C-alpha distance (Angstrom), angle and dihedral (degrees) to the residues before:
residue distance angle dihedral
M1 . . .
A2 3.91 . .
T3 3.76 122.5 .
R4 3.82 130.5 -141.6
T5 3.70 136.1 -166.1
G6 3.76 99.4 179.1
N7 3.87 138.8 23.8
R8 3.83 125.8 -75.2
T9 3.73 93.8 -84.9
G10 3.77 93.9 48.0
T11 3.76 92.4 -134.3
D12 3.86 99.0 101.9
R13 3.68 132.2 46.8
S14 3.79 118.6 -112.1
T15 3.74 119.5 -112.5
H16 3.76 87.9 -131.7
R17 3.95 112.8 99.9
S18 3.79 120.6 -145.7
P19 3.85 117.9 -121.0
V20 3.88 89.4 -104.7
Q21 3.77 89.9 53.5
V22 3.87 90.6 51.0
G23 3.76 88.3 49.2
S24 3.74 91.2 52.9
L25 3.83 92.8 44.6
I26 3.96 89.3 51.9
V27 3.71 95.9 44.9
G28 3.75 91.8 45.9
A29 3.76 93.3 49.2
M30 3.79 91.2 48.2
F31 3.85 88.6 55.8
V32 3.73 92.7 49.9
V33 3.85 89.0 51.9
V34 3.82 91.5 49.1
G35 3.76 92.3 46.9
I36 3.80 90.7 51.2
A37 3.79 93.4 43.4
G38 3.83 89.3 57.6
F39 3.71 89.1 65.4
I40 3.83 96.0 49.6
P41 3.91 117.2 92.4
G42 3.66 112.2 -129.9
I43 3.83 96.1 27.1
T44 3.94 80.5 54.6
T45 3.78 110.0 51.0
N46 3.98 120.6 -148.8
Y47 3.80 85.3 22.4
G48 3.73 92.0 164.2
Q49 3.86 86.5 62.5
L50 3.87 94.5 54.9
G51 3.70 104.6 130.2
W52 3.87 131.6 -169.7
A53 3.92 93.3 -106.6
G54 3.77 143.9 -34.1
P55 3.64 138.9 53.9
D56 3.84 92.9 -56.3
S57 3.82 91.1 74.6
Q58 3.75 102.0 95.3
A59 3.87 96.9 -178.8
M60 3.88 113.2 125.2
L61 3.87 122.0 -157.4
L62 3.89 104.6 -135.0
G63 3.85 87.0 -5.4
I64 3.80 87.8 -75.9
F65 3.87 114.9 72.1
M66 3.65 123.2 59.8
V67 3.80 111.3 -123.9
S68 3.87 137.9 179.4
I69 3.81 132.7 179.1
L70 3.88 86.8 -93.9
H71 3.86 92.1 50.7
N72 3.83 92.3 51.2
L73 3.78 91.9 47.5
L74 3.73 91.9 50.2
H75 3.81 90.5 51.5
L76 3.85 88.7 49.1
G77 3.86 92.6 47.9
L78 3.78 92.7 47.6
G79 3.85 90.9 49.3
V80 3.78 90.7 51.3
V81 3.84 89.8 51.2
G82 3.84 89.4 50.3
L83 3.81 93.8 50.0
I84 3.92 90.6 47.2
A85 3.90 91.5 45.4
A86 3.81 89.2 53.4
K87 3.81 88.5 74.5
S88 3.72 91.8 79.3
A89 3.91 133.0 30.3
S90 3.82 94.6 -132.4
A91 3.88 91.0 49.0
A92 3.69 91.8 47.6
R93 3.69 94.4 50.4
S94 3.79 92.0 48.4
F95 3.87 89.8 49.4
L96 3.83 93.0 51.7
I97 3.82 94.7 46.8
V98 3.77 99.0 37.0
G99 3.78 91.0 45.0
G100 3.77 89.5 47.7
L101 3.77 90.0 53.5
V102 3.76 90.8 49.7
Y103 3.85 90.1 52.5
A104 3.85 87.8 49.4
A105 3.69 88.4 54.9
L106 3.86 90.9 48.6
W107 3.79 89.7 49.6
I108 3.78 89.9 56.4
Y109 3.81 93.6 42.7
G110 3.74 92.7 50.6
L111 3.84 91.2 50.7
L112 3.74 91.4 52.6
V113 3.84 101.4 40.9
A114 3.83 119.6 73.9
E115 3.89 113.0 -122.1
E116 3.89 91.7 -124.9
S117 3.84 93.0 48.3
Q118 3.90 120.6 111.9
A119 3.78 83.0 -130.0
N120 3.78 89.7 69.1
F121 3.81 88.4 83.3
V122 3.87 101.8 153.1
P123 3.30 85.7 44.1
L124 3.85 115.3 -121.6
N125 3.88 133.0 178.8
N126 3.75 133.0 -170.9
A127 3.81 91.5 -85.1
D128 3.98 88.4 53.4
D129 3.83 88.0 47.3
W130 3.76 97.5 56.7
L131 3.89 91.5 38.1
H132 3.80 86.8 55.9
L133 3.78 91.8 54.7
V134 3.81 90.1 51.5
L135 3.76 91.5 47.6
A136 3.77 92.4 47.3
V137 3.80 94.8 53.6
G138 3.76 92.7 40.3
M139 3.82 95.8 50.3
I140 3.78 94.5 44.9
L141 3.91 92.3 47.6
L142 3.89 89.8 49.2
G143 3.83 90.1 48.1
L144 3.89 91.0 48.7
L145 3.82 102.4 36.9
L146 3.84 105.7 33.8
P147 3.78 110.4 94.3
R148 3.77 118.1 -115.0
R149 3.79 96.9 -146.9
V150 3.74 132.4 68.6
E151 3.81 115.5 -120.6
L152 3.84 106.1 -144.1
P153 3.67 124.5 -163.7
A154 3.76 114.4 -104.4
S155 3.87 91.1 -105.6
E156 3.89 92.8 65.3
H157 3.92 96.3 50.7
């Protein structure tokens, strides 16, 4: 079975997205939704205590994950990058792998920095730390395992 990333003339991109592009699109959209949710009272508990950054922000997304304005903006920014990266397979793959490595670093950072410390500037709590590990592993695996090419049915070749 042949693969194709553009049309028959090779001058235009196909409207078909590769699996890795779809992965980037889904992950990016998820981060945009989470970033927006962090600004919605009710979805974010203690919303009146939402601070710019640091451990003094006592707002909790879903009552579990510490958030701040900075934290929410980082989610939104990462989501937009994922949506833009979904335009090409190589960018999508890079987004997933590099984003996963960033989350691995955040996981380690969160384990090393005390929640009350001013160094906890994002801020992060234990639930964030373990979610970051899951995101790191998931994003890296998606970037490495999802195919970069679209498999088209024989009728479209």
